[in-house]
MIDOSE-1310 file (N, C-alpha, C; in nm, 2 decimals, decimal comma, always signed):
residues 73
mgii	+24,45/-15,29/+9,50/+24,52/-15,21/+9,39/+24,42/-15,14/+9,30; +24,32/-15,21/+9,26/+24,22/-15,15/+9,17/+24,14/-15,04/+9,23; +24,12/-15,04/+9,36/+24,04/-14,94/+9,43/+24,11/-14,81/+9,43; +24,25/-14,81/+9,42/+24,32/-14,68/+9,41/+24,29/-14,61/+9,28
aiga	+24,29/-14,69/+9,17/+24,26/-14,64/+9,04/+24,12/-14,58/+9,03; +24,02/-14,65/+9,10/+23,89/-14,61/+9,10/+23,88/-14,47/+9,18; +23,95/-14,46/+9,29/+23,96/-14,34/+9,37/+24,01/-14,23/+9,29; +24,12/-14,25/+9,21/+24,18/-14,15/+9,12/+24,08/-14,10/+9,02
giai	+24,00/-14,19/+8,96/+23,90/-14,16/+8,86/+23,79/-14,08/+8,92; +23,75/-14,12/+9,04/+23,64/-14,04/+9,11/+23,69/-13,90/+9,14; +23,81/-13,89/+9,19/+23,87/-13,76/+9,22/+23,86/-13,67/+9,10; +23,91/-13,71/+8,99/+23,91/-13,63/+8,86/+23,77/-13,60/+8,82
glaa	+23,68/-13,70/+8,82/+23,54/-13,68/+8,78/+23,47/-13,58/+8,86; +23,48/-13,59/+9,00/+23,41/-13,50/+9,08/+23,47/-13,36/+9,07; +23,60/-13,35/+9,05/+23,66/-13,21/+9,03/+23,61/-13,15/+8,90; +23,60/-13,23/+8,80/+23,56/-13,18/+8,67/+23,41/-13,14/+8,68
lgig	+23,33/-13,22/+8,75/+23,19/-13,18/+8,76/+23,17/-13,05/+8,84; +23,24/-13,04/+8,95/+23,24/-12,91/+9,03/+23,29/-12,79/+8,95; +23,39/-12,81/+8,88/+23,45/-12,70/+8,80/+23,35/-12,66/+8,69; +23,29/-12,76/+8,62/+23,19/-12,72/+8,52/+23,07/-12,65/+8,57
igqg	+23,02/-12,69/+8,68/+22,90/-12,63/+8,74/+22,94/-12,49/+8,79; +23,06/-12,47/+8,86/+23,10/-12,34/+8,90/+23,13/-12,25/+8,79; +23,19/-12,29/+8,69/+23,22/-12,20/+8,57/+23,09/-12,16/+8,50; +22,99/-12,25/+8,50/+22,86/-12,22/+8,44/+22,79/-12,11/+8,51
fglr	+22,79/-12,12/+8,65/+22,73/-12,02/+8,73/+22,80/-11,89/+8,72; +22,94/-11,90/+8,72/+23,02/-11,77/+8,70/+23,00/-11,70/+8,57; +22,99/-11,78/+8,46/+22,97/-11,72/+8,33/+22,83/-11,66/+8,32; +22,73/-11,73/+8,38/+22,60/-11,68/+8,37/+22,59/-11,54/+8,45
ggle	+22,65/-11,54/+8,56/+22,65/-11,42/+8,64/+22,72/-11,30/+8,57; +22,84/-11,34/+8,51/+22,91/-11,24/+8,43/+22,83/-11,18/+8,31; +22,77/-11,27/+8,24/+22,69/-11,23/+8,12/+22,57/-11,15/+8,17; +22,51/-11,18/+8,28/+22,39/-11,10/+8,33/+22,44/-10,96/+8,37
gisr	+22,56/-10,96/+8,43/+22,61/-10,83/+8,47/+22,65/-10,74/+8,35; +22,71/-10,80/+8,25/+22,74/-10,73/+8,13/+22,62/-10,68/+8,06; +22,51/-10,76/+8,06/+22,39/-10,72/+7,99/+22,32/-10,61/+8,06; +22,34/-10,60/+8,20/+22,27/-10,50/+8,27/+22,35/-10,37/+8,27
qpea	+22,49/-10,38/+8,27/+22,58/-10,26/+8,27/+22,68/-10,28/+8,16; +22,65/-10,26/+8,04/+22,75/-10,28/+7,93/+22,88/-10,19/+7,95; +22,87/-10,08/+8,01/+22,98/-9,99/+8,03/+23,09/-10,05/+8,13; +23,05/-10,15/+8,21/+23,14/-10,21/+8,30/+23,18/-10,35/+8,25
sgii	+23,17/-10,37/+8,12/+23,20/-10,51/+8,07/+23,35/-10,54/+8,08; +23,44/-10,45/+8,07/+23,58/-10,48/+8,09/+23,62/-10,53/+8,22; +23,56/-10,46/+8,33/+23,59/-10,50/+8,46/+23,53/-10,64/+8,50; +23,40/-10,65/+8,45/+23,33/-10,78/+8,48/+23,40/-10,89/+8,41
rttm	+23,44/-10,87/+8,28/+23,51/-10,98/+8,21/+23,64/-11,02/+8,27; +23,72/-10,92/+8,31/+23,85/-10,95/+8,38/+23,83/-11,03/+8,51; +23,74/-10,99/+8,59/+23,71/-11,05/+8,71/+23,66/-11,20/+8,69; +23,58/-11,21/+8,59/+23,52/-11,34/+8,56/+23,63/-11,44/+8,51
ivgm	+23,72/-11,39/+8,43/+23,83/-11,47/+8,38/+23,93/-11,51/+8,49; +23,96/-11,42/+8,58/+24,04/-11,45/+8,70/+23,97/-11,56/+8,78; +23,84/-11,55/+8,81/+23,77/-11,65/+8,88/+23,77/-11,78/+8,82; +23,76/-11,79/+8,69/+23,76/-11,91/+8,62/+23,90/-11,98/+8,62
aime	+24,00/-11,89/+8,61/+24,13/-11,95/+8,62/+24,16/-12,01/+8,76; +24,11/-11,95/+8,86/+24,12/-12,00/+9,00/+24,05/-12,14/+9,01; +23,93/-12,14/+8,94/+23,86/-12,27/+8,94/+23,93/-12,38/+8,87; +24,00/-12,34/+8,77/+24,08/-12,44/+8,69/+24,20/-12,50/+8,77
tigv	+24,25/-12,42/+8,87/+24,36/-12,47/+8,95/+24,31/-12,59/+9,03; +24,18/-12,60/+9,06/+24,12/-12,71/+9,14/+24,14/-12,84/+9,05; +24,11/-12,82/+8,92/+24,13/-12,94/+8,83/+24,27/-12,99/+8,82; +24,36/-12,89/+8,82/+24,51/-12,93/+8,82/+24,55/-13,00/+8,95
lafv	+24,50/-12,95/+9,06/+24,53/-13,01/+9,19/+24,47/-13,15/+9,19; +24,35/-13,17/+9,15/+24,28/-13,30/+9,14/+24,36/-13,40/+9,05; +24,41/-13,34/+8,94/+24,50/-13,43/+8,85/+24,62/-13,47/+8,92; +24,69/-13,38/+9,00/+24,81/-13,41/+9,07/+24,78/-13,52/+9,17
iaim	+24,67/-13,50/+9,25/+24,64/-13,60/+9,35/+24,61/-13,74/+9,28; +24,54/-13,74/+9,17/+24,52/-13,86/+9,10/+24,65/-13,93/+9,05; +24,74/-13,85/+9,00/+24,87/-13,91/+8,96/+24,94/-13,97/+9,08; +24,94/-13,90/+9,20/+25,00/-13,95/+9,32/+24,94/-14,08/+9,36
lvsk	+24,80/-14,09/+9,35/+24,73/-14,21/+9,39/+24,77/-14,32/+9,30; +24,77/-14,30/+9,17/+24,80/-14,40/+9,07/+24,95/-14,45/+9,09; +25,04/-14,36/+9,13/+25,18/-14,40/+9,14/+25,20/-14,49/+9,26; +25,10/-14,50/+9,35/+25,10/-14,60/+9,46/+25,08/-14,74/+9,41
l	+25,03/-14,76/+9,29/+25,01/-14,89/+9,24/+25,14/-14,95/+9,21
């Protein structure tokens, strides 16, 4: 029974770690692009926000999976 809770915690933890790393790289790339081409900042910013929102859906999916695992207890 306890192993399911550990699995749910690991699922959330790894998802959060991956999301944090991915968003860090995405933000860095977006800021580098804006600093090189300030006139394209609107397009770069919009694309960056959409990409980060897609990354956040991974966190929501991991949360749903963790809830489903814990409900098996």
